[in-house]
N, C-alpha and C positions, 0 to 999 in steps of 0.2 A: 120607346120605353120597353116594348116587348123584346127587342133584340138585346137590350141591356140585361133584362131578367134572364133571357136565354144564355147570355154569356156568363152571368153570375152562376147559373146552374152547372155550366161546363167546367168552370175553373175549379180545380181541386181545393179542398179546404186548407191544405198545407200552404199552398201558394197564397191564398187569401190572408192567412195568419202572418206570413212573411211580409207581405205588402203592408199590412196593418202595423206591424212592428216598425218597419222602416218609416212609415208615415208619422207614427208617434215620436220616434227618434228625431226625425227632421223637424217636427213642430217644437219639441223640447229644446232643440239646439238653438232656436231663436231667442230663448229666454236665458241662456247660459253662456258663459265665456267659453271660447274654443279650448281653453286650457282645462276646462272641466268636462264639457261634452261637445266635441266638434261635430259638425253636421256630417251626414253620409258622404257628401261630395268632398269635404275637407279631409275626411278619413281616407277616401280612395286616393286623393291627391298625395297625401302623406305617404301612403303605401307604395305609390308609383315611383317614389324616389329610390326604393330598394332595387338592386340589380336582380334580374330574373334568375341568374345562375346561383346567387347567394340564397335567394328564397327557396329554390328547389333543393339546395344542399341542406339547409336547416330542416326542411320538411322531411327529406330522406332520412336524416339522422334520427329525428323524432319517431318516424314510422318504424324504423329499424328497431329502436329500443322498445317501442310499444309491442311490435310483433313478437320479438323474442320473449319479453316478459309475459305477454298474454299466452304464448304457446306453452311455456313452462308452468305457468299458473294453472292452465287448463289440464295439463298432464297430472300435476300434483293433486288438483281438486278431484279429477276423475278417479284417481287411485284411492285417495283417502275416502271420498264419498262412497265408492263402490264397496270397499272392504268394510266400512262402518255399516252400510246397509245390509250386507250379507251376513256378517258375523256379529252376534250380540256381544261376545266377549271383547272383540276388537273395538266395538262401539263404546263400551264402558272404559276402555283404555284411552281412546283417542278423542272422544267428543269434548271433554273438558279442555284439552289443549288447543283444539280447533277454535273453540269459543274464546279462549284467552288470546290467541293470535289475532282473531277478528276484532277483539276489543282494544288492542294496542294501536295507537295512532300510527299511520303510515310514516310520518316524519321520523319516528323512533327507528324503524327499520332502515330508512335512508341513512340516518346518522351512523347506526351500528355497522351497516354494510360499508360505508366509506371508511370507518375506523378500522374495520377488519381487513378489507381487501384493497383499500386505496380508492382514489377518485378515478375510476376507469369504467369501461363498458361492462365488465363482468359484475362489478358491485352494483351497477345500475340495474341489470337484469335480475340479480339476486333480490334486491330490495323490492322491485315490482312484483316478482313472482311470489315471494313469501307474504307480502301484504295483501295480495289479490286472491290467492288460492282458497282461503277459508270460505269465501262467498260461494265459490263453485262447489266445494266439498259439502257444504250444508244443503245446497239445492239438490245435488246428485244423491246424497245420503237420503233425503226425504223422498226423492223419486224412486229409488230402489226399494225403500220400505213400503211405498204405496203400490207397488206392482201387484196386480190382482192374481193371486195364486190359483184361483178357480179357472181363469182363462188359460193359464199355463197348463193346468191339469187337463183341461178339455182338449187343448191342442195335442197333448201327449196321447190322450185316448184315441184321437182321430189319426194317429200315426205320424204326426209331424216330427221331423228330425230335430235334433238340438239346434242346428243352425237356423232352421226355419222358425222354430219357437223364439229364438233370440231376435231374429230379424223382423218377424211379423207380429209377435205378441209382446215381448218384453221391451224392446227398444222403443216402439211407438208410445208406450206408456211413460217412458223416461224423457222423451224428446222435449216436452214442454218445460220440464225442470232444467234440462240442458240449455235450451235457448234462453231461458230467464237468467241462468247463471252466466252464460256467455255475454249477455248484454251488461249485466252488473259488473262482471270482471273487466270488460272493455272500458266501461266508464271509470272504474277505479284505476286501471292502467294508465289512462289518459292523464288523470289528475296526478298520479305519482310520477309519471314521466316529466310532466311540467315542473313538478316540485324538485325532482332530481336535477333537471337541467338548470333550474334557477339557482340551486345551491352549489352544485359542484361540477358542472360541465361547461365547456367553452363553445358549444354549438347547440342547435336545436331551437324549437319554437319557445320553450321555456326560457332559454338563455336570452333570446331576443326580447321577450317580455321584461326580463330583469334589466337588460341593457337600456331599453327605452324608458323604463321606469326611472332609472338613475338619471337619464337625460331629461326627464319630465316632459316627454313628448306624448301627450295623451292620444293624439291621432294614430301614432304608430302602435301604441299599446292596444287600442281598440281594434286596429286593423289586423294585428297578429292574433288577437283573441278571436276575431271574426273568421280568420283563416282556419284556426283551430276548430271552430264550430262547423265550418263548411266541410272539413275533412271528416269529422265525426258523423255528420248527417249523411254524407256520401257513403260511408261504410254501412250505415244503418239501411239506407234506401237501396243501394246497389249490391250489397253483399248479404247482410243478415236477413232482409225481407225476402229476397228470392230463395235463400236457403230454407227459411221457415215455410214458405209456400210449398216448396218441394217436399219437405219432410211431413207436412200436414195435409198433403193433397188428398189423402184418404178420408179426411174428416168432412162430413156434410156441413154445408153452410147453414148457420143458425139465423133464421129470419124471425124478427119480433113483430 
């Protein structure tokens, strides 16, 4: 019993939650038809029928669209958020339009982009970028406005150069807003990419979801959805978390 308790303490909470989810899924699958909820084993078996080369191709296309859309959305959001936070006049000019774009459903941008530029990769990136950047702009805008001017003045009094003030005083105050906006933007980019691929592309994970939906293969639909989630979690765990730890290494750990 002691070794079981010791093992329970060593296993990370995230692993426990995943095991619990799979267990609940497995139990529920006993009471439902495989056409409604296939078991984990049936789902894996269904996914194994896909060729590895085709799976990698669709993943690469999806990641390429997400990466380009995310990059341009971040650039737009940083520019708009920074100028709105620095200039009161530009803030009054732009804040309403940023909120309007944020309120418009992403589907509208997808349809408009396809109608303007055709069903191609350029229109995909445009739709993802325009629909995603307001979230970043609002977070960066708030972060720039919340910069403590007294700390900046103190650094100036102590002779810190503008580069040092930017790197050591201003940016550390904006980093939390930046990371929050990056996570939100990544989530929106994933959803929009799947929507774009479902509506107007002939490859990608979203296209596969649409294809297997039309074939009414629930195992394949769940398998591709699970693959989508695994990629998202991998980006969060292996990219965003290490970046966040490095950016916030200067902050002391809060113990309650």
